[in-house]
All heavy atoms as TSV, in Angstrom:
chain	resi	resn	atom	element	x	y	z
A	1	MET	N	N	13.623	2.108	-1.162
A	1	MET	CA	C	13.138	3.510	-1.446
A	1	MET	C	C	12.867	4.002	-0.067
A	1	MET	O	O	12.446	3.349	0.868
A	1	MET	CB	C	11.945	3.313	-2.385
A	1	MET	CG	C	10.711	3.906	-1.852
A	1	MET	SD	S	9.363	3.760	-3.029
A	1	MET	CE	C	8.526	2.301	-2.394
A	2	THR	N	N	12.962	5.347	0.014
A	2	THR	CA	C	12.645	6.089	1.282
A	2	THR	C	C	11.477	6.927	1.076
A	2	THR	O	O	11.503	7.793	0.123
A	2	THR	CB	C	13.876	6.861	1.770
A	2	THR	OG1	O	14.966	5.985	1.974
A	2	THR	CG2	C	13.498	7.591	3.018
A	3	LEU	N	N	10.429	6.753	1.840
A	3	LEU	CA	C	9.203	7.569	1.827
A	3	LEU	C	C	9.288	8.614	2.910
A	3	LEU	O	O	9.646	8.359	4.006
A	3	LEU	CB	C	7.987	6.657	1.983
A	3	LEU	CG	C	7.788	5.604	0.991
A	3	LEU	CD1	C	6.563	4.760	1.489
A	3	LEU	CD2	C	7.686	6.019	-0.398
A	4	LYS	N	N	8.931	9.811	2.583
A	4	LYS	CA	C	8.804	10.870	3.587
A	4	LYS	C	C	7.381	11.343	3.611
A	4	LYS	O	O	6.919	11.908	2.710
A	4	LYS	CB	C	9.863	12.012	3.163
A	4	LYS	CG	C	11.209	11.565	3.111
A	4	LYS	CD	C	12.143	12.739	2.770
A	4	LYS	CE	C	13.572	12.267	2.674
A	4	LYS	NZ	N	14.127	11.556	3.791
A	5	LEU	N	N	6.810	11.044	4.764
A	5	LEU	CA	C	5.343	11.303	4.930
A	5	LEU	C	C	5.044	12.277	6.157
A	5	LEU	O	O	5.845	12.150	7.067
A	5	LEU	CB	C	4.633	9.998	5.155
A	5	LEU	CG	C	4.841	8.823	4.143
A	5	LEU	CD1	C	4.319	7.568	4.601
A	5	LEU	CD2	C	4.226	9.220	2.789
A	6	THR	N	N	3.986	12.830	6.070
A	6	THR	CA	C	3.504	13.636	7.139
A	6	THR	C	C	2.289	13.032	7.675
A	6	THR	O	O	1.377	12.714	6.949
A	6	THR	CB	C	3.248	15.084	6.798
A	6	THR	OG1	O	4.427	15.732	6.246
A	6	THR	CG2	C	2.741	15.906	7.891
A	7	VAL	N	N	2.240	12.764	8.978
A	7	VAL	CA	C	1.124	12.103	9.547
A	7	VAL	C	C	0.480	13.009	10.660
A	7	VAL	O	O	0.985	13.084	11.816
A	7	VAL	CB	C	1.439	10.794	10.269
A	7	VAL	CG1	C	0.304	10.029	10.829
A	7	VAL	CG2	C	2.116	9.868	9.179
A	8	PRO	N	N	-0.533	13.827	10.300
A	8	PRO	CA	C	-1.064	14.880	11.204
A	8	PRO	C	C	-1.639	14.340	12.480
A	8	PRO	O	O	-1.629	14.942	13.506
A	8	PRO	CB	C	-2.189	15.505	10.344
A	8	PRO	CG	C	-1.843	15.174	8.965
A	8	PRO	CD	C	-1.122	13.888	8.891
A	9	ASN	N	N	-2.134	13.016	12.470
A	9	ASN	CA	C	-2.721	12.482	13.638
A	9	ASN	C	C	-1.696	11.949	14.698
A	9	ASN	O	O	-2.055	11.434	15.778
A	9	ASN	CB	C	-3.649	11.304	13.360
A	9	ASN	CG	C	-4.980	11.809	12.652
A	9	ASN	OD1	O	-5.164	12.985	12.536
A	9	ASN	ND2	N	-5.661	10.923	12.147
A	10	MET	N	N	-0.439	11.917	14.381
A	10	MET	CA	C	0.618	11.470	15.319
A	10	MET	C	C	0.803	12.512	16.353
A	10	MET	O	O	1.171	13.617	16.113
A	10	MET	CB	C	1.856	11.140	14.576
A	10	MET	CG	C	3.000	10.675	15.503
A	10	MET	SD	S	4.526	10.059	14.649
A	10	MET	CE	C	4.803	11.252	13.375
A	11	ALA	N	N	0.528	12.170	17.683
A	11	ALA	CA	C	0.599	13.129	18.711
A	11	ALA	C	C	1.570	12.736	19.855
A	11	ALA	O	O	1.927	13.631	20.663
A	11	ALA	CB	C	-0.774	13.350	19.317
A	12	CYS	N	N	1.993	11.474	19.964
A	12	CYS	CA	C	2.852	11.139	20.977
A	12	CYS	C	C	3.667	9.924	20.651
A	12	CYS	O	O	3.572	9.365	19.597
A	12	CYS	CB	C	1.915	10.701	22.251
A	12	CYS	SG	S	0.822	9.280	21.909
A	13	SER	N	N	4.526	9.498	21.653
A	13	SER	CA	C	5.412	8.301	21.286
A	13	SER	C	C	4.626	7.073	21.075
A	13	SER	O	O	4.982	6.211	20.281
A	13	SER	CB	C	6.455	8.168	22.397
A	13	SER	OG	O	5.865	7.880	23.575
A	14	ALA	N	N	3.479	6.925	21.713
A	14	ALA	CA	C	2.658	5.733	21.477
A	14	ALA	C	C	2.106	5.661	20.085
A	14	ALA	O	O	2.039	4.606	19.389
A	14	ALA	CB	C	1.393	5.712	22.534
A	15	CYS	N	N	1.805	6.919	19.568
A	15	CYS	CA	C	1.380	6.960	18.117
A	15	CYS	C	C	2.514	6.561	17.231
A	15	CYS	O	O	2.339	5.834	16.253
A	15	CYS	CB	C	0.893	8.372	17.835
A	15	CYS	SG	S	-0.514	9.015	18.703
A	16	ALA	N	N	3.693	6.978	17.510
A	16	ALA	CA	C	4.846	6.571	16.728
A	16	ALA	C	C	5.116	5.088	16.714
A	16	ALA	O	O	5.380	4.470	15.692
A	16	ALA	CB	C	6.154	7.304	17.200
A	17	THR	N	N	4.818	4.500	17.882
A	17	THR	CA	C	4.997	3.007	18.029
A	17	THR	C	C	3.927	2.318	17.173
A	17	THR	O	O	4.199	1.370	16.444
A	17	THR	CB	C	4.882	2.556	19.448
A	17	THR	OG1	O	6.002	3.231	20.167
A	17	THR	CG2	C	4.950	1.076	19.610
A	18	ASN	N	N	2.630	2.900	17.242
A	18	ASN	CA	C	1.546	2.281	16.450
A	18	ASN	C	C	1.913	2.471	14.933
A	18	ASN	O	O	1.606	1.520	14.132
A	18	ASN	CB	C	0.237	2.974	16.805
A	18	ASN	CG	C	-0.185	2.628	18.187
A	18	ASN	OD1	O	0.172	1.639	18.666
A	18	ASN	ND2	N	-1.078	3.529	18.669
A	19	ILE	N	N	2.384	3.531	14.573
A	19	ILE	CA	C	2.761	3.752	13.179
A	19	ILE	C	C	3.872	2.770	12.706
A	19	ILE	O	O	3.780	2.170	11.646
A	19	ILE	CB	C	3.238	5.215	12.899
A	19	ILE	CG1	C	1.951	6.193	12.986
A	19	ILE	CG2	C	3.970	5.385	11.638
A	19	ILE	CD1	C	2.235	7.629	13.070
A	20	THR	N	N	4.833	2.574	13.563
A	20	THR	CA	C	5.981	1.689	13.216
A	20	THR	C	C	5.402	0.310	13.055
A	20	THR	O	O	5.765	-0.441	12.164
A	20	THR	CB	C	6.982	1.708	14.442
A	20	THR	OG1	O	7.546	3.055	14.410
A	20	THR	CG2	C	8.057	0.648	14.166
A	21	ASN	N	N	4.533	-0.125	13.951
A	21	ASN	CA	C	3.894	-1.435	13.913
A	21	ASN	C	C	3.081	-1.629	12.647
A	21	ASN	O	O	3.084	-2.716	12.092
A	21	ASN	CB	C	3.108	-1.790	15.217
A	21	ASN	CG	C	4.003	-1.857	16.399
A	21	ASN	OD1	O	5.122	-2.208	16.326
A	21	ASN	ND2	N	3.367	-1.649	17.522
A	22	ALA	N	N	2.338	-0.574	12.298
A	22	ALA	CA	C	1.562	-0.682	11.105
A	22	ALA	C	C	2.377	-0.850	9.786
A	22	ALA	O	O	2.090	-1.599	8.925
A	22	ALA	CB	C	0.735	0.629	10.992
A	23	VAL	N	N	3.463	-0.089	9.756
A	23	VAL	CA	C	4.382	-0.215	8.643
A	23	VAL	C	C	5.020	-1.670	8.583
A	23	VAL	O	O	5.195	-2.327	7.501
A	23	VAL	CB	C	5.485	0.793	8.618
A	23	VAL	CG1	C	6.554	0.543	7.525
A	23	VAL	CG2	C	4.847	2.205	8.447
A	24	LYS	N	N	5.352	-2.171	9.761
A	24	LYS	CA	C	6.010	-3.460	9.885
A	24	LYS	C	C	5.045	-4.620	9.389
A	24	LYS	O	O	5.468	-5.642	9.068
A	24	LYS	CB	C	6.441	-3.768	11.292
A	24	LYS	CG	C	7.581	-2.904	11.753
A	24	LYS	CD	C	8.862	-3.335	11.247
A	24	LYS	CE	C	10.051	-2.565	11.880
A	24	LYS	NZ	N	11.387	-2.994	11.328
A	25	THR	N	N	3.717	-4.331	9.430
A	25	THR	CA	C	2.767	-5.410	8.924
A	25	THR	C	C	2.879	-5.571	7.402
A	25	THR	O	O	2.611	-6.590	6.862
A	25	THR	CB	C	1.400	-5.031	9.229
A	25	THR	OG1	O	0.925	-3.859	8.618
A	25	THR	CG2	C	1.137	-5.011	10.780
A	26	VAL	N	N	3.349	-4.467	6.780
A	26	VAL	CA	C	3.518	-4.477	5.297
A	26	VAL	C	C	4.929	-4.930	4.893
A	26	VAL	O	O	5.157	-5.695	4.029
A	26	VAL	CB	C	3.266	-3.101	4.732
A	26	VAL	CG1	C	3.466	-3.027	3.273
A	26	VAL	CG2	C	1.805	-2.657	5.082
A	27	ASP	N	N	5.944	-4.411	5.683
A	27	ASP	CA	C	7.283	-4.797	5.330
A	27	ASP	C	C	8.069	-4.912	6.683
A	27	ASP	O	O	8.381	-3.923	7.310
A	27	ASP	CB	C	7.989	-3.657	4.520
A	27	ASP	CG	C	9.449	-3.880	4.154
A	27	ASP	OD1	O	9.985	-4.955	4.607
A	27	ASP	OD2	O	9.935	-2.991	3.491
A	28	ALA	N	N	8.281	-6.131	7.156
A	28	ALA	CA	C	8.872	-6.338	8.429
A	28	ALA	C	C	10.312	-5.910	8.449
A	28	ALA	O	O	10.793	-5.732	9.601
A	28	ALA	CB	C	8.825	-7.986	8.675
A	29	ASN	N	N	10.962	-5.712	7.376
A	29	ASN	CA	C	12.318	-5.222	7.380
A	29	ASN	C	C	12.404	-3.689	7.163
A	29	ASN	O	O	13.516	-3.187	7.054
A	29	ASN	CB	C	13.135	-5.984	6.247
A	29	ASN	CG	C	13.185	-7.368	6.416
A	29	ASN	OD1	O	13.419	-7.883	7.602
A	29	ASN	ND2	N	13.017	-8.192	5.443
A	30	ALA	N	N	11.377	-3.003	7.085
A	30	ALA	CA	C	11.346	-1.600	6.940
A	30	ALA	C	C	12.104	-0.856	8.167
A	30	ALA	O	O	12.038	-1.354	9.282
A	30	ALA	CB	C	9.920	-1.045	6.823
A	31	ARG	N	N	12.752	0.273	7.794
A	31	ARG	CA	C	13.343	1.076	8.809
A	31	ARG	C	C	12.406	2.337	8.955
A	31	ARG	O	O	12.270	2.995	7.900
A	31	ARG	CB	C	14.798	1.362	8.548
A	31	ARG	CG	C	15.681	0.190	8.678
A	31	ARG	CD	C	17.060	0.470	8.482
A	31	ARG	NE	N	17.288	0.729	7.007
A	31	ARG	CZ	C	18.407	1.198	6.577
A	31	ARG	NH1	N	19.430	1.549	7.320
A	31	ARG	NH2	N	18.465	1.337	5.186
A	32	ILE	N	N	11.915	2.597	10.062
A	32	ILE	CA	C	11.037	3.632	10.310
A	32	ILE	C	C	11.465	4.683	11.302
A	32	ILE	O	O	11.990	4.262	12.399
A	32	ILE	CB	C	9.655	3.198	10.712
A	32	ILE	CG1	C	9.122	2.101	9.809
A	32	ILE	CG2	C	8.630	4.243	10.922
A	32	ILE	CD1	C	9.078	0.718	10.254
A	33	GLN	N	N	11.425	5.979	10.959
A	33	GLN	CA	C	11.661	6.984	11.992
A	33	GLN	C	C	10.344	7.826	11.968
A	33	GLN	O	O	10.023	8.380	10.967
A	33	GLN	CB	C	12.867	7.878	11.560
A	33	GLN	CG	C	14.174	7.065	11.639
A	33	GLN	CD	C	15.355	7.888	11.241
A	33	GLN	OE1	O	15.195	8.872	10.362
A	33	GLN	NE2	N	16.491	7.639	11.766
A	34	ALA	N	N	9.794	7.940	13.193
A	34	ALA	CA	C	8.612	8.653	13.362
A	34	ALA	C	C	8.828	9.712	14.529
A	34	ALA	O	O	9.178	9.372	15.662
A	34	ALA	CB	C	7.401	7.838	13.719
A	35	ASP	N	N	8.551	10.992	14.196
A	35	ASP	CA	C	8.761	12.074	15.207
A	35	ASP	C	C	7.460	12.669	15.488
A	35	ASP	O	O	6.879	13.450	14.666
A	35	ASP	CB	C	9.722	13.122	14.617
A	35	ASP	CG	C	10.180	14.194	15.605
A	35	ASP	OD1	O	9.413	14.247	16.639
A	35	ASP	OD2	O	11.028	14.927	15.374
A	36	PRO	N	N	6.921	12.494	16.618
A	36	PRO	CA	C	5.509	13.038	17.017
A	36	PRO	C	C	5.575	14.591	17.056
A	36	PRO	O	O	4.557	15.268	16.780
A	36	PRO	CB	C	5.340	12.568	18.385
A	36	PRO	CG	C	6.154	11.380	18.585
A	36	PRO	CD	C	7.381	11.592	17.747
A	37	GLN	N	N	6.730	15.170	17.304
A	37	GLN	CA	C	6.820	16.625	17.357
A	37	GLN	C	C	6.654	17.263	16.037
A	37	GLN	O	O	5.919	18.295	15.887
A	37	GLN	CB	C	8.031	17.112	18.081
A	37	GLN	CG	C	8.078	16.740	19.556
A	37	GLN	CD	C	9.236	17.328	20.272
A	37	GLN	OE1	O	10.271	17.703	19.663
A	37	GLN	NE2	N	9.245	17.315	21.585
A	38	THR	N	N	7.291	16.776	15.054
A	38	THR	CA	C	7.237	17.291	13.657
A	38	THR	C	C	6.122	16.630	12.886
A	38	THR	O	O	5.746	17.133	11.711
A	38	THR	CB	C	8.595	17.155	12.918
A	38	THR	OG1	O	8.879	15.790	12.819
A	38	THR	CG2	C	9.670	17.799	13.720
A	39	LYS	N	N	5.608	15.456	13.419
A	39	LYS	CA	C	4.622	14.713	12.645
A	39	LYS	C	C	5.130	14.097	11.336
A	39	LYS	O	O	4.507	13.822	10.418
A	39	LYS	CB	C	3.339	15.468	12.385
A	39	LYS	CG	C	2.751	15.952	13.714
A	39	LYS	CD	C	1.360	16.600	13.523
A	39	LYS	CE	C	0.839	17.142	14.892
A	39	LYS	NZ	N	0.783	16.249	15.975
A	40	PHE	N	N	6.505	13.984	11.262
A	40	PHE	CA	C	7.156	13.455	10.137
A	40	PHE	C	C	7.585	12.032	10.227
A	40	PHE	O	O	8.036	11.627	11.257
A	40	PHE	CB	C	8.468	14.326	9.944
A	40	PHE	CG	C	9.243	13.983	8.684
A	40	PHE	CD1	C	8.819	14.287	7.353
A	40	PHE	CD2	C	10.331	13.232	8.849
A	40	PHE	CE1	C	9.550	13.881	6.351
A	40	PHE	CE2	C	11.206	12.849	7.779
A	40	PHE	CZ	C	10.750	13.171	6.489
A	41	VAL	N	N	7.285	11.240	9.266
A	41	VAL	CA	C	7.659	9.855	9.218
A	41	VAL	C	C	8.506	9.521	8.063
A	41	VAL	O	O	8.174	9.839	6.917
A	41	VAL	CB	C	6.404	8.952	9.230
A	41	VAL	CG1	C	6.777	7.402	9.196
A	41	VAL	CG2	C	5.495	9.166	10.441
A	42	SER	N	N	9.675	8.935	8.190
A	42	SER	CA	C	10.554	8.452	7.197
A	42	SER	C	C	10.517	6.927	7.220
A	42	SER	O	O	10.728	6.292	8.273
A	42	SER	CB	C	11.901	9.002	7.385
A	42	SER	OG	O	12.871	8.491	6.426
A	43	VAL	N	N	10.263	6.388	6.004
A	43	VAL	CA	C	10.149	4.840	5.966
A	43	VAL	C	C	11.086	4.445	4.911
A	43	VAL	O	O	10.910	4.824	3.681
A	43	VAL	CB	C	8.719	4.374	5.592
A	43	VAL	CG1	C	8.668	2.931	5.551
A	43	VAL	CG2	C	7.720	4.961	6.656
A	44	ASP	N	N	12.087	3.644	5.152
A	44	ASP	CA	C	13.014	2.985	4.212
A	44	ASP	C	C	12.424	1.577	3.984
A	44	ASP	O	O	12.455	0.749	4.907
A	44	ASP	CB	C	14.422	2.938	4.722
A	44	ASP	CG	C	15.341	2.458	3.668
A	44	ASP	OD1	O	14.932	2.316	2.502
A	44	ASP	OD2	O	16.541	2.122	4.076
A	45	THR	N	N	11.869	1.355	2.822
A	45	THR	CA	C	11.050	0.099	2.586
A	45	THR	C	C	11.170	-0.379	1.126
A	45	THR	O	O	11.536	0.372	0.280
A	45	THR	CB	C	9.617	0.300	2.960
A	45	THR	OG1	O	8.880	-0.937	2.771
A	45	THR	CG2	C	8.991	1.437	2.077
A	46	GLN	N	N	10.898	-1.651	0.988
A	46	GLN	CA	C	10.756	-2.240	-0.338
A	46	GLN	C	C	9.347	-2.302	-0.765
A	46	GLN	O	O	9.028	-2.541	-1.938
A	46	GLN	CB	C	11.364	-3.602	-0.350
A	46	GLN	CG	C	12.867	-3.714	-0.016
A	46	GLN	CD	C	13.683	-2.816	-1.025
A	46	GLN	OE1	O	13.465	-2.935	-2.255
A	46	GLN	NE2	N	14.590	-2.076	-0.489
A	47	ALA	N	N	8.431	-1.967	0.094
A	47	ALA	CA	C	6.955	-1.980	-0.209
A	47	ALA	C	C	6.571	-0.723	-0.918
A	47	ALA	O	O	7.311	0.282	-0.969
A	47	ALA	CB	C	6.162	-2.066	1.140
A	48	SER	N	N	5.444	-0.773	-1.678
A	48	SER	CA	C	5.005	0.397	-2.427
A	48	SER	C	C	4.477	1.487	-1.484
A	48	SER	O	O	4.069	1.266	-0.345
A	48	SER	CB	C	3.884	-0.010	-3.409
A	48	SER	OG	O	2.683	-0.289	-2.596
A	49	GLU	N	N	4.527	2.748	-1.964
A	49	GLU	CA	C	4.052	3.823	-1.224
A	49	GLU	C	C	2.525	3.652	-0.873
A	49	GLU	O	O	2.096	3.994	0.260
A	49	GLU	CB	C	4.316	5.106	-1.945
A	49	GLU	CG	C	3.752	6.405	-1.268
A	49	GLU	CD	C	4.148	7.669	-1.924
A	49	GLU	OE1	O	4.936	7.675	-2.920
A	49	GLU	OE2	O	3.662	8.817	-1.533
A	50	THR	N	N	1.756	3.161	-1.859
A	50	THR	CA	C	0.375	2.938	-1.642
A	50	THR	C	C	0.111	1.911	-0.489
A	50	THR	O	O	-0.711	2.191	0.354
A	50	THR	CB	C	-0.221	2.355	-2.925
A	50	THR	OG1	O	-0.101	3.328	-3.916
A	50	THR	CG2	C	-1.772	2.110	-2.735
A	51	ALA	N	N	0.943	0.769	-0.473
A	51	ALA	CA	C	0.702	-0.181	0.605
A	51	ALA	C	C	1.065	0.456	1.970
A	51	ALA	O	O	0.343	0.230	2.992
A	51	ALA	CB	C	1.721	-1.360	0.364
A	52	ILE	N	N	2.111	1.269	2.031
A	52	ILE	CA	C	2.444	1.872	3.350
A	52	ILE	C	C	1.299	2.890	3.810
A	52	ILE	O	O	0.942	2.852	4.927
A	52	ILE	CB	C	3.779	2.547	3.180
A	52	ILE	CG1	C	5.026	1.645	2.851
A	52	ILE	CG2	C	4.139	3.439	4.452
A	52	ILE	CD1	C	5.234	0.612	3.996
A	53	LYS	N	N	0.852	3.661	2.815
A	53	LYS	CA	C	-0.186	4.614	3.160
A	53	LYS	C	C	-1.435	3.951	3.572
A	53	LYS	O	O	-2.174	4.392	4.518
A	53	LYS	CB	C	-0.438	5.579	2.030
A	53	LYS	CG	C	0.714	6.619	1.784
A	53	LYS	CD	C	0.332	7.630	0.664
A	53	LYS	CE	C	1.309	8.753	0.640
A	53	LYS	NZ	N	0.982	9.732	-0.404
A	54	ASP	N	N	-1.792	2.826	2.942
A	54	ASP	CA	C	-2.912	2.046	3.256
A	54	ASP	C	C	-2.837	1.547	4.595
A	54	ASP	O	O	-3.849	1.535	5.430
A	54	ASP	CB	C	-3.311	0.946	2.248
A	54	ASP	CG	C	-3.763	1.491	0.900
A	54	ASP	OD1	O	-4.122	2.678	0.790
A	54	ASP	OD2	O	-3.764	0.701	-0.123
A	55	ALA	N	N	-1.652	0.976	4.958
A	55	ALA	CA	C	-1.485	0.370	6.354
A	55	ALA	C	C	-1.572	1.539	7.415
A	55	ALA	O	O	-2.220	1.232	8.497
A	55	ALA	CB	C	-0.089	-0.207	6.379
A	56	LEU	N	N	-1.056	2.691	7.081
A	56	LEU	CA	C	-1.120	3.807	8.113
A	56	LEU	C	C	-2.576	4.205	8.262
A	56	LEU	O	O	-3.053	4.441	9.312
A	56	LEU	CB	C	-0.323	4.972	7.643
A	56	LEU	CG	C	1.242	4.761	7.696
A	56	LEU	CD1	C	1.954	5.915	7.115
A	56	LEU	CD2	C	1.663	4.432	9.096
A	57	ALA	N	N	-3.311	4.343	7.062
A	57	ALA	CA	C	-4.766	4.764	7.158
A	57	ALA	C	C	-5.560	3.715	7.989
A	57	ALA	O	O	-6.435	4.070	8.819
A	57	ALA	CB	C	-5.281	4.944	5.781
A	58	ALA	N	N	-5.268	2.407	7.775
A	58	ALA	CA	C	-6.012	1.370	8.486
A	58	ALA	C	C	-5.735	1.466	9.969
A	58	ALA	O	O	-6.546	1.066	10.856
A	58	ALA	CB	C	-5.602	0.014	7.918
A	59	ALA	N	N	-4.536	1.830	10.369
A	59	ALA	CA	C	-4.171	1.948	11.772
A	59	ALA	C	C	-4.741	3.296	12.347
A	59	ALA	O	O	-4.555	3.601	13.598
A	59	ALA	CB	C	-2.707	1.860	11.923
A	60	GLY	N	N	-5.345	4.213	11.566
A	60	GLY	CA	C	-5.895	5.462	12.057
A	60	GLY	C	C	-4.905	6.649	11.957
A	60	GLY	O	O	-5.145	7.632	12.618
A	61	TYR	N	N	-3.891	6.459	11.127
A	61	TYR	CA	C	-2.909	7.466	10.994
A	61	TYR	C	C	-2.711	7.793	9.488
A	61	TYR	O	O	-1.612	7.557	8.960
A	61	TYR	CB	C	-1.557	7.097	11.570
A	61	TYR	CG	C	-1.661	6.794	13.150
A	61	TYR	CD1	C	-1.827	5.555	13.588
A	61	TYR	CD2	C	-1.674	7.913	14.044
A	61	TYR	CE1	C	-1.903	5.279	14.939
A	61	TYR	CE2	C	-1.782	7.647	15.387
A	61	TYR	CZ	C	-1.975	6.389	15.866
A	61	TYR	OH	O	-2.091	6.033	17.176
A	62	PRO	N	N	-3.710	8.344	8.816
A	62	PRO	CA	C	-3.534	8.612	7.383
A	62	PRO	C	C	-2.444	9.624	7.132
A	62	PRO	O	O	-2.341	10.564	7.813
A	62	PRO	CB	C	-4.880	9.166	7.001
A	62	PRO	CG	C	-5.487	9.649	8.200
A	62	PRO	CD	C	-4.955	8.773	9.340
A	63	ALA	N	N	-1.669	9.371	6.121
A	63	ALA	CA	C	-0.572	10.239	5.749
A	63	ALA	C	C	-1.119	11.366	4.839
A	63	ALA	O	O	-1.966	11.120	4.000
A	63	ALA	CB	C	0.573	9.514	5.008
A	64	ALA	N	N	-0.626	12.593	5.108
A	64	ALA	CA	C	-1.148	13.706	4.348
A	64	ALA	C	C	-0.260	13.755	2.991
A	64	ALA	O	O	0.749	13.349	2.877
A	64	ALA	CB	C	-0.942	15.004	5.066
């Protein structure tokens, strides 16, 4: 499943890396595209949307 999320707190490439790492803690095989300019994150994962959003929130990047 592909999740399309907006992460308002994502401001730079380091944030994108942190978001990628947070998602990988839930699903190591997930494919993530995070764009700091648009604040858009696309996650291709087998994990639930709730698990992904919880991981992002725990990392300080709650999805809107």
